[in-house]
Backbone as numpy.savetxt, mean C-alpha at the origin, in Angstrom:
# Nx Ny Nz CAx CAy CAz Cx Cy Cz
17.79 -29.23 -11.01 16.94 -28.02 -11.01 17.82 -26.77 -11.01
17.49 -25.84 -11.90 18.27 -24.61 -12.00 18.11 -23.77 -10.75
19.20 -23.11 -10.33 19.15 -22.25 -9.16 18.53 -20.92 -9.53
17.56 -20.48 -8.73 16.90 -19.21 -8.99 17.77 -18.06 -8.49
17.72 -16.91 -9.17 18.44 -15.74 -8.66 17.84 -15.28 -7.34
18.69 -14.82 -6.44 18.25 -14.37 -5.12 17.71 -12.94 -5.21
16.61 -12.69 -4.54 16.04 -11.35 -4.41 16.01 -11.00 -2.93
16.95 -10.18 -2.49 17.03 -9.77 -1.09 16.12 -8.58 -0.84
15.24 -8.73 0.15 14.24 -7.70 0.46 14.60 -6.97 1.74
14.45 -5.66 1.72 14.51 -4.85 2.94 13.12 -4.26 3.15
12.50 -4.61 4.27 11.15 -4.14 4.58 11.23 -3.04 5.62
10.63 -1.88 5.30 10.59 -0.76 6.23 9.23 -0.77 6.92
9.23 -1.02 8.22 7.99 -1.09 8.98 7.70 -2.51 9.43
7.40 -2.67 10.72 7.19 -4.01 11.27 5.86 -4.15 12.01
5.02 -3.13 11.95 3.75 -3.18 12.68 2.68 -3.87 11.85
1.49 -3.31 11.74 0.35 -4.00 11.14 0.64 -4.49 9.72
0.98 -3.58 8.81 1.26 -4.00 7.44 2.60 -4.72 7.36
3.53 -4.37 8.23 4.80 -5.08 8.25 4.60 -6.56 8.54
3.68 -6.88 9.44 3.38 -8.28 9.74 2.77 -8.98 8.52
1.84 -8.29 7.86 1.19 -8.87 6.68 2.21 -9.13 5.57
3.10 -8.18 5.34 4.10 -8.35 4.29 5.11 -9.43 4.67
5.49 -9.46 5.94 6.43 -10.48 6.40 5.86 -11.88 6.18
4.59 -12.03 6.48 3.93 -13.32 6.27 3.94 -13.70 4.79
3.70 -12.72 3.93 3.71 -12.99 2.49 5.09 -13.43 2.01
6.12 -12.72 2.47 7.48 -13.10 2.07 7.86 -14.47 2.64
7.32 -14.81 3.78 7.59 -16.10 4.39 6.98 -17.24 3.57
5.87 -16.96 2.89 5.14 -17.99 2.16 5.47 -18.07 0.68
5.96 -17.00 0.09 5.99 -16.89 -1.37 6.79 -18.00 -2.04
7.94 -18.36 -1.51 8.76 -19.39 -2.17 8.10 -20.77 -2.12
7.34 -21.03 -1.04 6.69 -22.32 -0.90 5.38 -22.39 -1.68
4.67 -21.27 -1.72 3.33 -21.29 -2.29 3.36 -21.16 -3.81
4.28 -20.32 -4.32 4.35 -20.10 -5.77 5.60 -20.79 -6.32
5.41 -22.01 -6.79 6.54 -22.79 -7.31 7.16 -22.14 -8.54
6.37 -21.34 -9.28 6.89 -20.71 -10.49 7.46 -19.32 -10.24
7.61 -18.92 -8.97 8.22 -17.62 -8.68 9.62 -17.59 -9.28
9.96 -16.58 -10.07 11.26 -16.57 -10.76 12.45 -16.27 -9.84
12.19 -15.92 -8.57 13.27 -15.56 -7.66 13.22 -16.40 -6.39
14.36 -16.51 -5.76 14.45 -17.03 -4.40 14.38 -15.81 -3.49
13.18 -15.53 -2.95 12.94 -14.31 -2.19 13.46 -14.49 -0.77
14.35 -13.60 -0.34 14.96 -13.68 0.98 14.53 -12.51 1.85
14.15 -12.80 3.10 13.84 -11.76 4.08 15.18 -11.32 4.68
15.77 -10.29 4.09 17.13 -9.91 4.45 17.20 -8.96 5.63
16.51 -7.81 5.52 16.62 -6.79 6.57 15.25 -6.23 6.91
14.94 -6.18 8.20 13.73 -5.52 8.70 14.16 -4.21 9.34
13.51 -3.12 8.91 13.95 -1.78 9.32 12.85 -1.08 10.12
13.24 -0.47 11.23 12.30 0.27 12.06 13.04 1.21 12.98
12.28 1.91 13.84 12.89 2.93 14.70 13.16 2.45 16.11
12.39 1.47 16.60 12.50 1.02 18.00 13.16 -0.35 18.03
14.39 -0.40 18.53 15.21 -1.59 18.42 14.57 -2.82 19.06
14.00 -2.68 20.26 13.43 -3.82 20.96 12.30 -4.49 20.19
11.21 -3.77 19.90 10.12 -4.36 19.12 10.57 -4.81 17.73
11.53 -4.09 17.15 12.05 -4.45 15.83 12.70 -5.83 15.86
13.54 -6.08 16.85 14.22 -7.37 16.96 13.23 -8.50 17.24
12.22 -8.21 18.05 11.20 -9.22 18.33 10.44 -9.60 17.06
10.09 -8.58 16.26 9.38 -8.84 15.00 10.26 -9.64 14.04
11.54 -9.31 13.99 12.46 -10.03 13.10 12.55 -11.50 13.48
12.60 -11.77 14.78 12.66 -13.17 15.24 11.36 -13.90 14.89
10.24 -13.22 15.07 8.94 -13.84 14.80 8.78 -14.22 13.33
9.24 -13.34 12.45 8.99 -13.51 11.03 10.21 -13.97 10.23
11.30 -14.26 10.89 12.43 -14.87 10.21 13.28 -13.94 9.36
13.39 -12.68 9.75 14.27 -11.75 9.03 15.71 -11.97 9.49
16.64 -11.94 8.55 18.04 -12.24 8.86 18.69 -11.14 9.69
18.34 -9.88 9.41 18.99 -8.75 10.08 17.95 -7.69 10.43
18.35 -6.78 11.31 17.54 -5.59 11.59 18.40 -4.35 11.42
17.73 -3.21 11.22 18.45 -1.95 11.08 17.52 -0.81 11.47
18.10 0.25 12.00 17.31 1.45 12.33 17.67 2.62 11.43
18.58 2.42 10.50 19.01 3.49 9.59 18.84 3.00 8.15
17.81 3.49 7.48 17.54 3.07 6.10 18.68 3.45 5.17
19.30 4.61 5.39 20.34 5.08 4.47 21.51 4.11 4.39
21.86 3.50 5.53 22.94 2.51 5.52 22.56 1.31 4.66
21.33 0.87 4.79 20.86 -0.28 4.02 20.80 0.04 2.53
20.41 1.27 2.19 20.33 1.66 0.79 21.70 1.67 0.12
22.74 1.80 0.91 24.09 1.80 0.35 24.65 0.42 0.09
23.91 -0.61 0.45 24.39 -1.99 0.29 24.00 -2.55 -1.08
24.96 -3.15 -1.76 24.71 -3.71 -3.08 23.89 -4.99 -3.04
23.85 -5.65 -1.87 23.14 -6.93 -1.79 21.64 -6.75 -1.56
21.17 -5.51 -1.38 19.74 -5.25 -1.21 19.15 -4.88 -2.57
18.18 -5.67 -3.00 17.61 -5.48 -4.33 16.26 -4.76 -4.32
15.46 -5.04 -3.30 14.09 -4.53 -3.25 13.82 -3.90 -1.90
13.22 -2.71 -1.91 12.80 -2.04 -0.68 11.27 -2.00 -0.66
10.70 -2.51 0.41 9.25 -2.55 0.60 8.89 -1.53 1.66
8.06 -0.55 1.30 7.68 0.52 2.21 6.32 0.20 2.83
6.33 -0.20 4.11 5.09 -0.57 4.80 4.85 0.29 6.03
5.10 1.58 5.88 5.04 2.54 6.98 3.77 3.41 6.87
3.50 4.27 7.88 2.38 5.21 7.76 2.49 6.08 6.51
1.35 6.57 6.06 1.24 7.23 4.76 2.15 8.42 4.57
2.40 9.19 5.65 3.17 10.42 5.48 4.64 10.18 5.17
5.11 8.94 5.27 6.52 8.66 4.98 6.72 7.96 3.64
5.65 7.59 2.96 5.78 6.86 1.70 6.62 7.61 0.67
6.35 8.90 0.53 7.03 9.72 -0.48 8.53 9.74 -0.27
8.97 10.14 0.90 10.40 10.31 1.15 11.15 8.98 1.12
10.59 7.95 1.72 11.27 6.66 1.76 11.38 6.04 0.37
10.32 6.14 -0.39 10.32 5.56 -1.74 11.31 6.28 -2.65
11.32 7.60 -2.59 12.25 8.35 -3.44 13.69 8.05 -3.06
13.98 7.95 -1.77 15.34 7.62 -1.33 15.75 6.26 -1.88
14.85 5.29 -1.83 15.17 3.95 -2.33 15.34 3.95 -3.84
14.49 4.69 -4.54 14.59 4.76 -6.00 15.92 5.38 -6.43
16.30 6.46 -5.76 17.55 7.13 -6.11 18.77 6.27 -5.78
18.58 5.31 -4.88 19.66 4.37 -4.56 19.68 3.18 -5.51
18.76 3.18 -6.48 18.75 2.12 -7.49 18.07 0.84 -7.05
17.13 0.95 -6.10 16.44 -0.24 -5.61 15.05 -0.35 -6.24
14.62 -1.57 -6.47 13.22 -1.80 -6.81 12.38 -1.43 -5.59
11.18 -0.89 -5.81 10.38 -0.40 -4.70 8.94 -0.90 -4.80
8.45 -1.45 -3.69 7.04 -1.74 -3.50 6.55 -0.85 -2.37
5.46 -0.11 -2.60 4.98 0.86 -1.62 3.53 0.57 -1.26
3.23 0.70 0.02 1.86 0.53 0.47 0.97 1.64 -0.10
-0.34 1.35 -0.11 -1.30 2.35 -0.53 -1.84 3.09 0.68
-2.32 4.33 0.50 -2.22 5.12 -0.71 -0.78 5.53 -0.99
-0.45 5.70 -2.26 0.94 5.94 -2.66 1.54 7.15 -1.96
0.76 8.22 -1.82 1.29 9.46 -1.25 0.15 10.25 -0.62
0.50 11.38 -0.01 -0.52 12.23 0.62 -1.16 13.19 -0.36
-0.44 13.53 -1.45 -0.96 14.50 -2.41 -0.66 14.03 -3.83
-1.39 14.60 -4.78 -1.15 14.30 -6.18 0.26 14.73 -6.58
0.70 15.86 -6.05 2.04 16.36 -6.39 3.12 15.39 -5.95
2.98 14.84 -4.74 3.94 13.86 -4.26 3.94 12.61 -5.15
2.77 12.14 -5.50 2.66 10.93 -6.32 3.29 11.14 -7.69
3.07 12.31 -8.27 3.67 12.59 -9.59 5.18 12.67 -9.51
5.69 13.24 -8.42 7.15 13.29 -8.26 7.72 11.88 -8.12
7.05 11.03 -7.35 7.51 9.65 -7.19 7.51 8.92 -8.53
6.48 9.15 -9.33 6.39 8.53 -10.65 7.53 8.99 -11.55
7.82 10.29 -11.51 8.89 10.83 -12.35 10.25 10.28 -11.96
10.51 10.20 -10.66 11.79 9.66 -10.18 11.91 8.19 -10.57
10.83 7.44 -10.43 10.84 6.01 -10.76 11.12 5.79 -12.24
10.60 6.68 -13.09 10.78 6.52 -14.53 12.24 6.67 -14.95
13.02 7.40 -14.16 14.42 7.64 -14.50 15.39 6.73 -13.74
14.94 6.10 -12.68 15.83 5.35 -11.79 16.37 4.09 -12.46
17.63 3.79 -12.17 18.28 2.60 -12.70 18.89 1.79 -11.55
18.94 0.48 -11.74 19.58 -0.38 -10.76 21.10 -0.27 -10.90
21.81 -0.95 -10.01 23.27 -0.88 -10.04 23.85 -1.37 -11.36
23.15 -2.30 -12.04 23.64 -2.80 -13.33 23.00 -2.09 -14.52
22.38 -0.93 -14.26 21.89 -0.08 -15.34 20.53 -0.41 -15.89
19.80 -1.30 -15.26 18.47 -1.66 -15.74 17.41 -0.79 -15.05
16.27 -0.56 -15.71 15.21 0.23 -15.07 14.73 -0.44 -13.79
14.46 0.35 -12.76 13.90 -0.22 -11.53 12.45 -0.63 -11.78
12.01 -1.59 -11.02 10.62 -2.02 -11.08 9.90 -1.50 -9.83
8.68 -1.02 -10.01 7.93 -0.45 -8.90 6.52 -1.02 -8.86
5.90 -0.93 -7.69 4.52 -1.39 -7.56 3.88 -0.80 -6.32
2.55 -0.69 -6.35 1.77 -0.25 -5.20 1.01 -1.48 -4.69
0.93 -1.62 -3.36 0.34 -2.82 -2.78 -1.19 -2.81 -2.85
-1.73 -2.76 -4.07 -3.17 -2.98 -4.26 -3.36 -4.49 -4.40
-3.41 -5.16 -3.27 -3.31 -6.61 -3.24 -4.49 -7.33 -3.86
-5.67 -6.70 -3.92 -6.82 -7.40 -4.46 -6.67 -7.69 -5.95
-5.83 -6.95 -6.63 -5.57 -7.23 -8.05 -5.01 -8.65 -8.25
-4.32 -9.16 -7.23 -3.64 -10.44 -7.36 -4.55 -11.63 -7.07
-5.78 -11.37 -6.63 -6.70 -12.47 -6.34 -7.15 -13.12 -7.64
-7.12 -14.45 -7.73 -7.54 -15.13 -8.96 -8.93 -14.74 -9.42
-9.86 -14.54 -8.47 -11.22 -14.16 -8.86 -11.24 -12.81 -9.56
-10.40 -11.87 -9.11 -10.35 -10.56 -9.74 -9.80 -10.66 -11.16
-8.75 -11.46 -11.34 -8.19 -11.63 -12.68 -9.19 -12.27 -13.62
-9.94 -13.25 -13.11 -10.97 -13.90 -13.93 -12.05 -12.91 -14.33
-12.50 -12.10 -13.35 -13.55 -11.12 -13.64 -13.06 -10.08 -14.65
-11.81 -9.64 -14.51 -11.26 -8.66 -15.45 -11.23 -9.23 -16.85
-10.88 -10.51 -16.98 -10.86 -11.15 -18.30 -12.24 -11.24 -18.91
-13.23 -11.58 -18.10 -14.61 -11.67 -18.60 -15.10 -10.31 -19.10
-14.79 -9.27 -18.33 -15.22 -7.92 -18.74 -14.48 -7.49 -19.99
-13.17 -7.71 -20.02 -12.35 -7.33 -21.17 -12.81 -8.02 -22.45
-13.24 -9.27 -22.34 -13.68 -10.03 -23.52 -15.13 -9.80 -23.88
-15.79 -8.88 -23.17 -17.16 -8.54 -23.49 -18.20 -9.58 -23.07
-17.84 -10.46 -22.15 -18.75 -11.53 -21.75 -19.98 -11.02 -21.00
-19.85 -9.84 -20.36 -21.00 -9.31 -19.63 -21.62 -8.12 -20.36
-21.12 -7.84 -21.56 -21.63 -6.72 -22.32 -20.95 -5.41 -21.94
-21.57 -4.32 -22.32 -21.01 -2.99 -22.05 -21.16 -2.64 -20.56
-20.11 -2.09 -19.98 -20.17 -1.64 -18.59 -20.91 -0.32 -18.54
-22.05 -0.31 -17.87 -22.85 0.90 -17.77 -22.92 1.44 -16.35
-22.70 0.58 -15.37 -22.74 1.05 -13.98 -21.78 0.22 -13.13
-21.11 0.93 -12.21 -20.20 0.29 -11.26 -20.65 0.67 -9.86
-20.68 -0.29 -8.96 -21.03 -0.01 -7.56 -20.00 -0.68 -6.67
-19.35 0.12 -5.82 -18.35 -0.42 -4.92 -18.67 -0.07 -3.47
-18.60 -1.06 -2.59 -18.86 -0.85 -1.16 -17.77 -1.57 -0.37
-17.14 -0.86 0.56 -16.12 -1.47 1.43 -16.38 -0.93 2.84
-17.00 -1.75 3.68 -17.41 -1.30 5.00 -16.63 -2.05 6.09
-16.17 -1.32 7.07 -15.53 -1.89 8.26 -16.08 -1.18 9.49
-16.05 -1.87 10.64 -16.63 -1.28 11.85 -15.64 -1.18 13.00
-14.36 -1.31 12.73 -13.39 -1.36 13.83 -13.24 -0.03 14.56
-13.78 1.05 14.00 -13.75 2.34 14.69 -15.15 2.80 15.09
-16.12 1.88 15.10 -17.48 2.28 15.47 -17.58 2.61 16.96
-16.70 2.06 17.75 -16.69 2.34 19.19 -15.92 3.64 19.44
-16.58 4.69 19.95 -15.90 5.97 20.16 -14.81 5.91 21.22
-14.77 4.81 22.00 -13.74 4.67 23.02 -12.47 4.01 22.48
-12.50 3.60 21.22 -11.30 3.01 20.62 -10.20 4.07 20.58
-8.99 3.75 21.05 -7.92 4.75 21.10 -7.52 5.25 19.71
-7.06 6.46 19.66 -6.61 7.06 18.42 -5.29 6.44 17.97
-5.10 6.37 16.66 -3.83 5.97 16.07 -3.45 7.03 15.04
-2.32 6.79 14.36 -1.91 7.74 13.32 -2.94 7.84 12.20
-3.79 6.83 12.07 -4.81 6.83 11.02 -5.91 7.86 11.26
-5.93 8.48 12.44 -6.98 9.45 12.75 -6.55 10.89 12.50
-5.32 11.12 12.01 -4.84 12.48 11.80 -4.48 12.70 10.33
-4.97 13.79 9.78 -4.72 14.08 8.36 -3.23 14.27 8.07
-2.49 14.82 9.04 -1.07 15.06 8.81 -0.31 13.78 8.52
-0.68 12.70 9.22 0.02 11.42 9.03 -0.65 10.53 8.00
-1.98 10.62 7.91 -2.73 9.67 7.10 -3.23 10.25 5.78
-3.51 11.55 5.76 -4.03 12.17 4.55 -5.54 12.14 4.48
-6.12 10.97 4.71 -7.57 10.81 4.73 -7.89 9.58 5.56
-9.18 9.36 5.82 -9.58 8.24 6.66 -10.06 7.06 5.83
-11.37 6.80 5.88 -11.94 5.67 5.16 -11.69 5.78 3.65
-11.60 7.00 3.15 -11.42 7.18 1.71 -10.08 6.61 1.25
-9.01 7.03 1.89 -7.69 6.55 1.48 -7.43 5.11 1.87
-8.08 4.67 2.94 -7.86 3.31 3.43 -8.69 2.30 2.66
-9.96 2.60 2.43 -10.88 1.63 1.84 -11.30 1.97 0.41
-11.72 3.22 0.18 -12.08 3.60 -1.19 -10.91 3.44 -2.15
-9.69 3.58 -1.64 -8.52 3.40 -2.51 -8.55 2.03 -3.18
-8.97 1.01 -2.44 -9.07 -0.33 -3.02 -10.18 -0.38 -4.07
-11.32 0.24 -3.76 -12.44 0.21 -4.70 -12.08 0.93 -6.00
-11.42 2.06 -5.87 -11.02 2.83 -7.06 -10.06 2.01 -7.91
-9.07 1.41 -7.27 -8.11 0.62 -8.03 -8.76 -0.59 -8.68
-9.63 -1.28 -7.95 -10.28 -2.45 -8.52 -11.19 -2.08 -9.68
-11.83 -0.91 -9.61 -12.66 -0.46 -10.72 -11.82 -0.26 -11.97
-10.69 0.40 -11.81 -9.79 0.62 -12.96 -9.26 -0.70 -13.50
-8.89 -1.60 -12.59 -8.34 -2.89 -12.99 -9.37 -3.75 -13.70
-10.56 -3.84 -13.14 -11.59 -4.73 -13.69 -12.15 -4.21 -15.01
-12.42 -2.91 -15.08 -13.14 -2.38 -16.24 -12.23 -1.75 -17.29
-11.03 -1.33 -16.89 -10.17 -0.61 -17.82 -10.60 0.82 -18.03
-11.58 1.28 -17.26 -12.11 2.63 -17.40 -11.39 3.60 -16.46
-11.46 4.88 -16.79 -10.92 5.93 -15.94 -12.07 6.81 -15.44
-11.76 7.63 -14.44 -12.76 8.51 -13.82 -12.75 9.87 -14.52
-13.91 10.29 -15.01 -14.03 11.60 -15.66 -14.54 12.67 -14.72
-15.56 12.34 -13.91 -16.14 13.31 -12.98 -16.45 12.63 -11.66
-16.30 13.37 -10.56 -16.64 12.83 -9.24 -17.33 13.90 -8.40
-18.18 13.44 -7.48 -18.84 14.32 -6.52 -19.00 13.54 -5.23
-18.49 14.08 -4.12 -18.45 13.28 -2.91 -19.04 13.94 -1.68
-19.22 13.12 -0.65 -19.72 13.55 0.66 -18.95 12.78 1.72
-18.44 13.50 2.72 -17.71 12.82 3.79 -18.24 13.28 5.15
-18.01 12.42 6.16 -18.48 12.73 7.50 -17.55 12.10 8.53
-17.25 12.88 9.57 -16.52 12.36 10.72 -17.51 12.28 11.88
-17.79 11.06 12.33 -18.79 10.85 13.37 -18.20 11.03 14.77
-17.01 10.52 14.98 -16.35 10.62 16.29 -15.22 11.63 16.16
-15.44 12.82 16.69 -14.50 13.91 16.46 -13.39 13.97 17.50
-13.52 13.22 18.58 -12.46 13.13 19.60 -12.32 11.67 20.00
-11.07 11.25 20.21 -10.81 9.88 20.65 -9.76 9.89 21.76
-9.80 8.88 22.63 -8.77 8.80 23.66 -7.38 8.65 23.03
-6.42 9.35 23.58 -5.05 9.21 23.09 -4.55 7.80 23.39
-3.67 7.30 22.52 -3.17 5.93 22.66 -2.40 5.73 23.96
-1.79 6.80 24.46 -1.01 6.69 25.71 -1.87 6.85 26.96
-3.20 7.03 26.76 -4.12 7.13 27.88 -4.19 8.51 28.51
-3.49 9.48 27.92 -3.45 10.83 28.47 -4.25 11.78 27.58
-5.47 12.07 27.98 -6.29 13.03 27.25 -6.89 12.46 25.98
-7.27 13.37 25.08 -7.89 12.97 23.82 -7.19 13.66 22.66
-7.45 13.17 21.46 -6.94 13.83 20.26 -8.14 14.15 19.36
-7.98 15.19 18.55 -9.02 15.58 17.61 -8.87 14.79 16.32
-9.95 14.15 15.89 -9.95 13.38 14.65 -10.27 14.33 13.50
-9.38 14.42 12.52 -9.61 15.34 11.41 -9.59 14.63 10.06
-9.96 13.33 10.07 -10.12 12.59 8.82 -11.53 11.99 8.80
-11.94 11.50 7.65 -13.29 11.01 7.46 -13.49 9.62 8.05
-14.63 9.43 8.74 -15.07 8.10 9.14 -15.83 7.41 8.01
-16.46 8.21 7.18 -17.21 7.67 6.04 -17.07 8.64 4.87
-16.97 8.09 3.66 -16.92 8.92 2.47 -17.63 8.20 1.34
-18.60 8.87 0.75 -19.35 8.34 -0.37 -19.15 9.27 -1.56
-19.04 8.69 -2.76 -18.96 9.57 -3.93 -19.57 8.92 -5.16
-20.05 9.78 -6.04 -20.58 9.37 -7.34 -19.54 9.70 -8.40
-19.57 8.95 -9.49 -18.60 9.19 -10.55 -19.22 8.93 -11.91
-18.66 9.63 -12.90 -18.95 9.32 -14.29 -17.66 8.79 -14.90
-17.74 7.61 -15.50 -16.56 6.97 -16.02 -16.27 7.42 -17.46
-15.11 7.04 -17.95 -14.64 7.54 -19.25 -15.48 7.08 -20.43
-16.28 6.02 -20.27 -17.16 5.57 -21.35 -18.59 6.06 -21.16
-18.80 6.91 -20.14 -20.14 7.41 -19.85 -20.88 6.61 -18.79
-20.30 5.51 -18.33 -20.93 4.72 -17.27 -21.01 5.54 -15.98
-22.00 5.24 -15.15 -22.12 5.87 -13.85 -21.58 4.92 -12.78
-21.21 5.50 -11.63 -20.63 4.67 -10.58 -20.92 5.28 -9.21
-21.00 4.43 -8.20 -21.17 4.89 -6.83 -20.25 4.09 -5.93
-19.70 4.79 -4.92 -18.72 4.16 -4.03 -19.02 4.57 -2.59
-18.84 3.63 -1.67 -19.12 3.88 -0.26 -18.06 3.21 0.61
-17.46 3.99 1.50 -16.48 3.43 2.44 -16.67 4.09 3.80
């Protein structure tokens, strides 16, 4: 059997999404026999050494680091996975791209359109150490589900006829309790938006993936139901300035209508 080329991964972030990504990297070589690479969990990167080392032991990462710049200078690191809060996606991704690393970034890609466009422009010019274009991706994981690929093929081949209406709903209730402590997801400075960026982002991407259509017009409504939450450290409260719910209507590029709720 031919030896597969090694793909050494450096994952930035070890909390909620870091655990999900670590689990995926732990399974990929065993689950996908046709994976073209031998994917290695090389370095787990974070700010707090104690929890970082515990996470690395749990998920089988070979090394830990608290300084991304040192890791970016290493030739043996091929791919950087950004699994951190939203406000750091832009800076971390651009640093990795300029260092010639392939980059996978969590969604939403950035806090603003301007940041996302800058990331796209940098990625288009970035080269690996051997002069090849870097490869990039956003973690819109539902695209990879077999059912989604099958549905996209059916729509593309005209099996369901012309797409005239799209309806997307993504509901979660983990913040329905007003006593649930605040996290970084409750502040616009760190998160950018609430349910819209967290849940509608998936619906928007899946609509584009499944139908091949783009958005021409949108009109939305948002609401924050719980405007104050207990601070995570138990001291006082914080003001919630992102949406608990966001609904919007859209007109698609072929004239189809659409509605979305998160």
